[in-house]
C-alpha positions in Angstrom: -7.7 75.0 11.1 -7.7 78.0 8.8 -4.3 79.7 8.9 -3.4 82.3 6.3 0.2 82.8 7.4 3.1 81.5 9.5 2.6 84.2 12.2 -0.9 82.9 13.0 0.4 79.3 13.4 3.3 80.3 15.6 1.1 82.3 17.9 -1.4 79.4 18.2 1.5 77.0 19.0 3.2 79.3 21.5 0.0 79.9 23.5 -0.7 76.2 23.6 -3.7 76.1 21.3 -2.0 74.0 18.7 0.6 71.3 18.4 2.6 71.1 15.2 2.1 67.3 14.9 -1.6 67.9 15.1 -1.4 70.6 12.4 0.5 68.1 10.2 -2.2 65.5 10.6 -4.7 68.1 9.7 -2.9 68.7 6.4 -2.7 64.9 5.8 -6.4 64.7 6.1 -6.8 67.6 3.6 -4.5 65.8 1.2 -6.7 62.7 1.4 -9.9 64.8 1.1 -8.7 66.6 -2.0 -6.7 63.7 -3.6 -8.9 64.0 -6.7 -7.1 67.3 -7.4 -3.9 65.3 -8.0 -1.6 67.9 -6.4 0.7 65.5 -4.7 2.9 62.9 -6.3 4.0 61.6 -2.9 3.3 62.4 0.7 6.3 62.1 3.1 4.3 60.7 6.0 7.3 59.3 8.0 9.9 62.0 7.5 7.3 64.8 8.0 6.0 63.3 11.2 9.6 63.0 12.6 10.3 66.6 11.7 7.1 67.9 13.2 7.9 66.2 16.6 11.4 67.5 16.6 10.4 71.1 15.7 7.6 71.0 18.3 10.3 70.3 21.0 12.4 73.2 19.6 9.5 75.6 19.8 8.9 74.5 23.4 12.5 75.1 24.5 12.9 78.3 22.5 15.4 77.1 20.0 13.2 76.9 16.9 14.2 78.4 13.6 12.5 81.1 11.5 10.2 78.6 9.7 9.1 76.6 12.7 5.4 75.9 12.2 5.5 76.1 8.4 4.5 72.9 6.6 5.7 73.2 3.1 5.5 71.1 -0.1 8.1 71.0 -2.8 7.8 70.7 -6.5 8.8 67.3 -7.9 11.9 68.6 -9.6 13.7 69.6 -6.4 16.1 67.0 -4.8 15.5 65.9 -1.2 18.0 63.5 0.2 16.7 59.8 0.3 13.4 60.8 -1.3 12.2 60.1 -4.8 12.3 62.9 -7.3 10.9 62.4 -10.8 10.2 65.8 -12.4 6.8 64.1 -13.0 8.3 62.0 -15.8 8.5 58.3 -16.5 12.1 58.9 -17.3 13.0 59.3 -13.6 10.5 56.8 -12.0 12.2 55.4 -8.9 15.1 57.8 -8.8 16.1 58.5 -5.2 17.9 61.8 -4.6 21.5 61.2 -3.3 21.6 64.7 -1.8 19.3 67.7 -1.0 19.0 70.9 -3.0 20.4 73.9 -1.3 16.9 75.4 -0.9 15.8 72.2 0.9 18.8 72.3 3.2 17.9 75.9 4.1 14.3 75.0 4.8 15.3 72.2 7.1 17.9 74.4 8.9 15.1 76.8 9.8 12.8 74.0 10.9 10.2 73.9 8.1 8.4 70.6 7.8 8.5 69.2 4.3 5.2 67.4 3.6 5.6 65.9 0.1 6.5 66.3 -3.5 4.1 68.1 -5.8 2.9 67.3 -9.2 4.2 69.5 -12.1 4.4 69.5 -15.9 7.0 66.9 -17.0 10.5 68.4 -16.6 8.6 71.7 -15.9 7.7 72.0 -19.5 4.1 73.2 -19.8 1.7 75.9 -18.9 -1.3 73.9 -17.6 0.1 70.9 -15.6 -1.4 68.6 -18.3 1.9 67.1 -19.5 2.7 65.3 -16.2 3.2 61.6 -16.3 0.9 61.5 -13.2 -1.9 63.3 -14.9 -3.2 66.8 -14.7 -3.6 68.9 -11.5 -7.2 70.2 -11.1 -8.0 73.7 -10.0 -9.6 73.8 -6.5 -11.8 76.7 -7.5 -13.3 74.7 -10.4 -12.1 71.2 -11.0 -13.0 71.3 -14.7 -10.2 73.9 -15.1 -6.4 73.7 -15.1 -4.2 74.7 -12.2 -1.7 76.4 -14.4 1.9 75.2 -15.0 4.4 74.1 -14.7 4.1 74.3 -10.9 0.4 73.4 -10.7 0.6 71.0 -7.8 2.5 73.5 -5.8 -0.2 76.0 -6.4 -3.2 73.8 -5.7 -1.7 72.3 -2.5 -1.6 75.8 -1.0 -4.9 76.9 -2.6 -6.8 73.9 -1.1 -5.2 74.2 2.3 -3.1 71.0 2.0 0.0 72.8 3.3 0.8 76.4 4.2 3.3 77.2 1.5 5.2 75.5 -1.3 8.2 75.7 -3.6 8.0 75.8 -7.3 10.3 76.7 -10.2 9.8 79.6 -12.6 11.4 79.3 -16.0 8.9 81.4 -17.9 6.1 82.1 -15.5 5.7 78.6 -13.9 5.2 80.1 -10.4 3.4 83.3 -11.3 0.9 81.9 -13.8 -0.4 79.1 -11.5 -0.4 81.6 -8.6 -2.7 83.8 -10.6 -4.9 80.9 -11.6 -5.3 79.9 -7.9 -5.5 83.2 -6.1 -2.1 83.0 -4.4 1.0 85.1 -4.0 3.6 83.7 -6.4 7.1 85.1 -6.1 10.0 84.7 -8.5 13.3 86.2 -7.2 16.1 87.8 -9.3 18.0 85.2 -11.3 20.8 84.0 -9.1 19.3 85.0 -5.8 18.1 81.5 -4.9 20.5 78.6 -5.5 19.6 76.2 -8.3 21.9 73.4 -6.9 19.9 70.2 -6.7 17.1 71.5 -8.9 16.5 69.4 -12.1 17.5 71.6 -15.0 15.2 72.7 -17.8 16.7 75.9 -19.1 19.7 76.9 -17.0 19.8 80.6 -17.8 16.1 81.0 -16.9 15.3 78.5 -14.1 14.7 79.9 -10.6 13.1 78.5 -7.6 10.0 80.5 -6.4 7.4 80.4 -3.7 3.7 80.0 -3.3 2.1 81.5 -0.2 -1.3 83.0 0.9 0.4 86.2 2.1 3.2 88.5 1.0 4.5 88.3 4.5 5.2 84.6 4.2 6.8 85.1 0.8 9.1 87.6 2.4 10.0 85.2 5.2 10.8 82.5 2.7 12.9 84.9 0.7 14.9 85.8 3.8 15.7 82.2 4.4 16.4 81.0 0.8 18.3 84.0 -0.6 22.0 84.1 -0.7 25.2 83.0 -2.4 25.8 79.3 -2.8 29.3 78.1 -3.9 27.8 74.9 -5.3 25.9 77.0 -7.9 28.0 78.8 -10.5 25.1 81.1 -11.4 24.4 82.1 -7.8 24.9 85.8 -7.0 27.4 86.9 -4.4 25.9 90.4 -4.2 24.8 91.2 -0.6 21.2 91.2 0.4 19.7 94.7 0.6 18.3 96.5 3.6 14.5 96.6 3.4 13.0 100.1 2.8 9.8 99.9 4.7 8.7 103.5 4.2 5.4 104.3 2.7 6.9 106.8 0.3 5.0 107.3 -3.0 6.5 105.0 -5.7 6.7 105.5 -9.5 5.0 102.7 -11.4 5.1 102.0 -15.1 2.2 100.2 -16.7 3.2 98.5 -20.0 0.6 99.8 -22.5 1.0 97.0 -25.1 0.2 94.4 -22.5 -2.9 96.1 -21.1 -4.2 96.9 -24.6 -3.5 93.5 -26.0 -6.4 91.9 -27.8 -5.5 88.6 -26.0 -6.2 90.1 -22.5 -9.5 89.0 -21.0 -11.9 91.9 -20.4 -12.5 91.0 -16.7 -8.7 90.9 -16.0 -8.2 94.2 -17.8 -11.0 95.9 -15.8 -9.6 94.6 -12.5 -6.1 95.8 -13.4 -7.4 99.3 -14.4 -9.3 99.5 -11.1 -6.1 98.5 -9.3 -4.2 101.3 -11.1 -6.8 103.8 -9.8 -6.4 102.5 -6.3 -2.6 102.9 -6.5 -3.1 106.5 -7.7 -5.4 107.2 -4.8 -2.7 106.0 -2.4 -0.4 108.7 -3.8 1.7 106.6 -6.2 2.7 108.0 -9.5 1.4 105.7 -12.3 2.4 106.2 -15.9 1.8 104.3 -19.1 5.0 103.1 -20.8 5.7 101.4 -24.1 7.5 98.1 -24.6 7.8 97.8 -28.3 9.5 94.4 -28.2 6.3 92.6 -26.9 5.9 90.5 -30.0 9.4 89.1 -29.7 9.2 87.9 -26.1 7.6 84.5 -26.6 9.6 83.5 -29.8 12.9 84.6 -28.1 12.0 82.7 -24.9 11.1 79.5 -26.6 14.0 79.4 -29.0 16.5 79.9 -26.1 14.8 77.6 -23.5 14.3 74.8 -26.0 18.0 75.0 -27.0 19.0 74.8 -23.3 16.5 71.9 -22.7 18.0 70.0 -25.6 21.4 70.3 -23.9 20.3 69.6 -20.4 18.2 66.6 -21.2 20.9 65.0 -23.1 22.1 63.4 -19.9 19.1 61.1 -19.8 20.5 58.3 -22.0 19.3 55.1 -20.3 22.8 54.3 -19.2 23.7 56.0 -15.9 20.2 56.5 -14.4 16.6 57.0 -15.4 14.4 54.8 -17.6 16.3 52.1 -19.6 14.9 50.0 -22.4 15.8 46.4 -21.9 15.3 45.1 -25.5 17.9 47.3 -27.3 20.6 45.4 -29.3 23.1 48.2 -29.5 24.0 51.5 -27.9 22.3 53.8 -30.4 19.1 51.7 -30.1 19.3 51.9 -26.3 19.5 55.7 -26.5 16.6 56.0 -28.9 14.2 53.5 -27.2 15.0 54.7 -23.7 14.3 58.3 -24.6 11.3 57.5 -26.8 9.7 55.6 -23.9 10.8 57.8 -21.0 9.9 61.3 -22.3 6.4 62.5 -22.9 5.3 64.3 -26.1 5.8 67.9 -25.0 9.3 67.1 -23.7 10.2 65.4 -27.0 8.8 68.4 -29.0 11.0 70.8 -27.0 14.1 68.7 -27.3 13.6 68.3 -31.1 13.0 72.0 -31.6 16.0 72.9 -29.4 18.3 70.5 -31.3 17.1 72.1 -34.5 17.9 75.7 -33.5 21.3 74.6 -32.3 22.1 72.6 -35.5 24.9 73.9 -37.8 22.6 75.2 -40.5 20.3 77.2 -38.2 22.4 78.2 -35.2 23.0 81.7 -36.5 19.5 82.2 -37.9 17.7 81.2 -34.7 19.8 80.8 -31.5 22.3 83.6 -32.1 19.5 86.0 -33.2 17.4 85.1 -30.2 20.4 85.9 -27.9 20.7 89.3 -29.6 17.0 90.0 -29.1 17.3 88.9 -25.4 20.0 91.6 -25.0 17.7 94.2 -26.5 15.0 93.1 -24.0 17.4 93.4 -21.1 18.6 96.8 -22.2 15.0 98.0 -22.5 14.2 96.8 -19.0 17.3 98.4 -17.6 16.2 101.7 -19.2 12.7 101.5 -17.7 14.0 100.8 -14.2 16.2 103.9 -14.3 12.9 105.8 -14.4 10.4 103.6 -12.6 10.5 101.7 -9.3 8.2 99.0 -10.6 6.4 97.8 -13.7 2.8 96.6 -13.5 1.5 94.0 -16.0 -1.1 91.2 -16.3 0.1 87.7 -15.4 -2.1 85.7 -17.7 -4.2 86.6 -20.8 -7.1 84.7 -19.4 -8.6 83.2 -16.3 -7.8 79.4 -15.8 -9.0 77.7 -18.9 -10.7 74.3 -19.2 -8.8 71.0 -19.2 -7.9 69.9 -22.7 -8.9 73.3 -24.1 -5.5 74.4 -25.4 -3.2 71.4 -25.3 -4.1 70.4 -28.8 -2.3 73.5 -30.2 1.2 74.0 -28.8 1.5 77.6 -30.3 -1.7 78.7 -28.5 -0.5 77.2 -25.3 2.9 78.9 -25.6 1.2 82.3 -26.0 -0.2 81.9 -22.5 3.3 83.0 -21.4 3.2 86.3 -23.2 3.1 88.4 -20.0 5.4 86.3 -17.7 8.5 85.5 -19.8 9.7 89.1 -19.7 10.9 88.8 -16.1 12.8 85.6 -17.0 14.4 87.0 -20.1 15.6 89.9 -18.0 16.4 88.0 -14.9 14.2 90.4 -12.9 12.3 89.7 -9.7 8.5 89.5 -10.2 5.5 88.7 -8.0 2.0 87.7 -8.9 -0.7 89.1 -6.6 -4.3 88.1 -6.2 -6.9 90.4 -7.8 -10.1 88.7 -6.6 -12.2 86.7 -9.0 -13.9 87.3 -12.3 -17.7 87.0 -13.0 -17.4 83.2 -13.0 -15.7 83.3 -9.6 -12.4 82.2 -11.1 -9.2 83.6 -9.6 -7.3 86.3 -11.4 -4.1 88.2 -10.6 -1.7 91.0 -11.6 2.1 91.2 -11.7 4.8 93.6 -10.4 8.3 93.5 -11.7 11.3 95.3 -10.1 14.9 96.0 -11.0 17.4 93.2 -10.6 18.3 92.5 -6.9 15.5 94.8 -5.7 13.7 91.7 -4.3 13.3 93.1 -0.8 11.9 96.3 -2.2 9.4 94.4 -4.3 8.2 92.3 -1.4 7.8 95.3 0.9 5.9 97.3 -1.7 3.7 94.3 -2.5 2.9 93.9 1.2 1.9 97.5 1.5 -0.4 97.6 -1.5 -2.1 94.3 -0.7 -3.1 95.6 2.6 -5.0 98.5 1.0 
């Protein structure tokens, strides 16, 4: 059962060649076959089977929703009523969600079948899926290499055919980077376009739910279902969705010179991107080199701000109300210290400590306030570029998927893996990672397109057009 998009599945079901419960069992068998990849933290056998039977009946009587036939996995930081959600952390072992995230409610309302929760870096903090309490996720293309992070399980589940699509979250590239490492389409919408209600927070002004699919068509279908205002999310945008411009008119594309010419960029990726640029030109699109002179400030600004927000967001895990609790503490302060020391992993502790440092009285102005000012400069620069260009083209990652344990000994080296992805999160812009084949070692690589804020539909349409050429 090799299906690359929802349309193929629906057609097979509607002509009687496939039953949704049988498709679900096929995915269950794939999960068992590839369990060594460690993509799933939990498989929802019972609830998924019930959903599949119900949706099959709806398809038969013609009342099925837009996502009927889609079996989808969800990152283990997205709440699903009466199901465990842990953010791949010991801190939340055994925590059962008392409600569903808005994105989950929307999936179910359109008859998607939710197959399980997917492994990720602990509290979505990581770029390789090696910080998970459940262990690393392995890349299906080469199991000695990382899947990317933080949504590594979400990527590999789709890559290895364990489900058709998945949800991840993207704070600084956590959908797009693993998508590039696994040869998938990874889409991050404009900040505020998808509701964050029910998503475990890492950095609230950056976090966005995103999607992993094998086709741009399915990314667009999921966008259509998930986008829209949510009164339960104060950061949700009430701007109306835009009408899709499906014309094949030539577009103006800016290529960020400093990223393509960066010494950190792998030669195979650079060559593949330059070839893609020539293809775009041959299709009639206007491609120009542009300068982004703030490149060196992207990663420091991103990490100062996200760590500060993480320090604030993770303050709620105190061992009192929910989450891991130490049972030997003799007073309240000791309870806080021991519960957090035992419940959080090393990377999460590092980010909390650094975030607390940059928010402290003596350093708030020197670091946090300054980073906010630089973020404004970055936003202004992006806004200027999108007055002239329809899209920006960049790499997604500096390298192909690297080997397990290759970078996790040096946090600074690992953080620099985000150099090309954090731009979209700092600006709040929509961005999509698209497959670009494989390098000489047959490892997946990709490239990235960014669009102006709230031009998500435009971005998906253009990505679909150029991927078909």
